[in-house]
N, C-alpha and C positions, 0 to 999 in steps of 0.2 A: 704247334704254333707255326704260322706261315712266315716265310722269310721277309716279306714286304713289311711286316709289322715294325721292324726295326729300322726301316729306311727313314731318313730324315724328312722326306717328302710326305710321309704318312704319320710322322711323329707329332705328338702334342707339343713338343718343344723342338721346332725345326732348327734352332741354333744350339741344340743340346742344352745342357744345364748351366752353361757359362753365364748367362744373364742372372740366374739365381745365385750363382757363386759370387758374382760381382756385387749384387745387392747385399747379400749377407756379410760380405767382407766390409762394406761401408758401415753396416749396422755394428759389426764387431769393433771397428775402429772408433765409432762414436761411443760405444759402451765402455771401451777401454779409457777413452778420454774423460768420460764422466765417472769412471771408477765404479761402474755398476756391475758387480760380480755376477748376479743372476742373468743379466742381459748378455754378458760375455759368454757364459756357459751356454745359453740358448743359441746365440749366434754361432758359436763354435760347433755345437751339435748340428745345426742346420748346414754349415759348411761341410762338415764330415759326411752328412747324409747325401747332399747333392754332388759332392766329389765322388762318392761311391757310385751314385747313379750314372754319372758321366763316364766312369770307368767301365760300367756295364755296357753303355751305349757304344763306347769306343771298341770294346772287345767284340760285341756282336757285329758291328760294321766291319771290323777286321776279318772276322770269320766269314761273313757274307762275301767280302771281296776275295778272300782266298778261295772260296768255293767257286765263284765265277771264273777266276783265273784257271783253276783246275779244269773246269768244264770247257773253257775256251781252248786250253792246251790239248784236251782229249778229243776235241771236235764235237762235243755234245751241244745240243741246243740249249742255250742258257737264257733265252728271253722268256 
């Protein structure tokens, strides 16, 4: 895998998964208000899925930033 794949500029979701999390949070609140248990479970599953995806993105970006910092400190070409 190439490092640029996880850059937000090349990502399918440039804002991360936060818009998806916001959407499913609204769906969850509506399902709770309507006391629709199946919809609550589905929305909660979606929130869990997208939260884990965001954690992956955050981790990969942190790793890439750390690698760039190491290369800058060592004087390696990082571009």
